[in-house]
N, C-alpha and C positions, 0 to 999 in steps of 0.2 A: 613241728619237724625237729627232729632229735638231731643237735648239731654237730655231736660226732659219737660214733655209733659204736667206736672203740673203746670209748668212753663213757658210758652211758652216765655212772653217778655224778659227773661233772653238770648237768644240765637238770639237777636237780630242783625244783622252785612249785609255786603253788600251780594247779592244773588250772588250765584255761578256763573251766566251767568252774571254778570256785568261785562260789556264792556264799560271802561272811554273812550277811544279812538279807533276809528274805521271805517276806510279808505277802501272804495271801488272804485277801477277806471279803466275804458276800452276805447280803442282806435281800429279803424279800418283805415288802412292808406291803400288807392292803388297809388303805385308807378305811379310816372308822366312820363313813357314811353310808348310807342306806339300810335296806331293811336286813336285820339279822346285826346289825352294826351297834358301833355305842350313841351313835347320832343319827339321826332321821331315821329311827328304827319305826317310827309308823309312818312314813312318808307314801305318798300315792304314788302310783305305776309309773307317772309321767317323771314323778322329783326323782325316784328309784333311779329308771333309764340314764337320767343326766348325770345325779352325781353318786350315785351308788357302781360297785365294781371295778372301782381304780385301785389299781396295782404299782408298784416300782419297783425295782431291784437295784442292784447298784455292783458290779467287782472290781474290787482292788487291787491292784498289785503294785510292789514295791521291791525292788533290789538295790543293793548298793556295787561298787565297780568292780567288775571283771578284771583279772589283771590281764596286763600289757607288755609285750616288750619292745625295747628300744633298739632300731635298727641302726646300720652302718656303714648303708652303701655293701659293697663287695670287699671292705679291707679284711684281710687274713680270714676268710672263712673256713672253718673245718670242714662245714659241707658245701662244698661249692653249687649246691643247688639252690642255694637259698641266701639270702643275706647275713651280715656277718651280724651279731648283736651288740649293742654298745655296754661299756661298762661308765661308771664315775671314773671322773679324775680321780686321783690321789689326794685326799686329803681335801676333798670338795662334798657339799652335804648336798641332798637330792633338792633341785629350786620347788620352790613351794607350788602345788599343785591341786587343782579342782575344778570343776565347770566354772568359766566365766570370761572374762573377756582380756587381749592381748591389747599392747599397749597402740595397736593400729585399729580396735573397736572391734577385732574378729572376734568371737566364739572360739572359744580355746582352753586347752588344761594348764597353761602356763601364763604366766600375767607378761612375758616377756617372748620374744623369739629367737632372737640370736642370742643372748645371754645366756636361758636359759639350754640352749643346743650346745655351746661352749664348756658346759659341766659335764658334758660326757665324750668318752673318746673310745676310740675303736678297738675291739678285742685285741687282747696282746697274742701273735703267730703262738697257734696250737692250743687256744682256749677257748671257749665256747662261749663267753659274755656273759650276761647275768639275766638271766629269765624270770618273766615275770617282775622286772624289776619297780613297778609303779602299778595302780591302779585304773581305768579308765572312768567315765560320766556313769552315775548309777541310772535308772528308771524310774519313773513314778508314773500310773496311767489309771484312769479311772474310764469305766465303762456303766452307762445307766440308761433304763429304760422304762419307760412310763407306758401301762396298758391299761386297757377299758373292756369289761364284760358287759355285754347286753346282751338279756335272755331274750330267748325266741319262745312263739305260742306253743310249741311241742316240747312235750317233755324231753329233759336232757340236752336241748340244744341251747345252743351260744354262739355268739360273735364274738373275739376278741380282735380289739384294733392296738395295735403297740406301733409302739418310737421308736427307737434305740439309736444309742449317740456310742459310739468307740471313740476313746480319747477323749471323754464328751467335754475336758476343760481344755484341749488344745494344748497340754502339755508339749515341749518341746525337749524330745530324749535324744539325746546325741549319739552315735554308735560308733562312727570312725574319724579319727584325729592322724593326721603326718606327725607319724613318730618317727621318722627318721632324720637323726642328726646329721646326716650330709645333706639336708635342706634346712638352712636355719632360719632364710626369710620367713618360713611358713607353720617353721617347729612347734608343733603342739594343737595349730589349729583344725576347727572340727570339718570333716568334709561329709559326712552322712549323718543324715535322723531317721527318728522311728515316724509310720505315718501318722499323717494329722488327723485331725477330727475326721471319722465317716459318719453318715446318719442313714437309715434307712427303714421304712415304713413295710408295715404286715397288716395282712389282713388272714384272720383263719377263722373257721367255721369248724367246731366241735359237736359232735353227735355219738 
């Protein structure tokens, strides 16, 4: 939300959806067993039904952290419909930040809560604060499936059994952090995560 509609240029900064690094990769692998494959090509029907027709797929997504703002309650907001944005105190460097743990052992963007919050102050009267002052947590996710085809006695008919796991490795991807410097006791602590591992099974008849 624009802080000052009378001075739009004062709120310049990275877009909320600015993804500096974004990687998507997928693969489909048919296991080399059974008739027409590298191994067990001459196997009988029973062995082929058990060991042939297996397939695995994977989808990997990775992106670096998105820009985030640090708010400071309602101190000198130019736009009274939203909280004011914080700025670094003069002469103070940005506290070290990356997904990790704070002094209380809680997942956080900062190693300390109160000390990190103390590096910021409210925007000056008539100012707009600093947009996209830092980056949030990145995201890494693997979706994996394993499937098996069973041939039917009818030409062109087969059955597929599939097991699928979304976020297969159960990676913890943090989404929301407390970035209000007006709440120093929990400043930087994560308050939300993406969905954990979800599994589903399917039976498909093709003809």
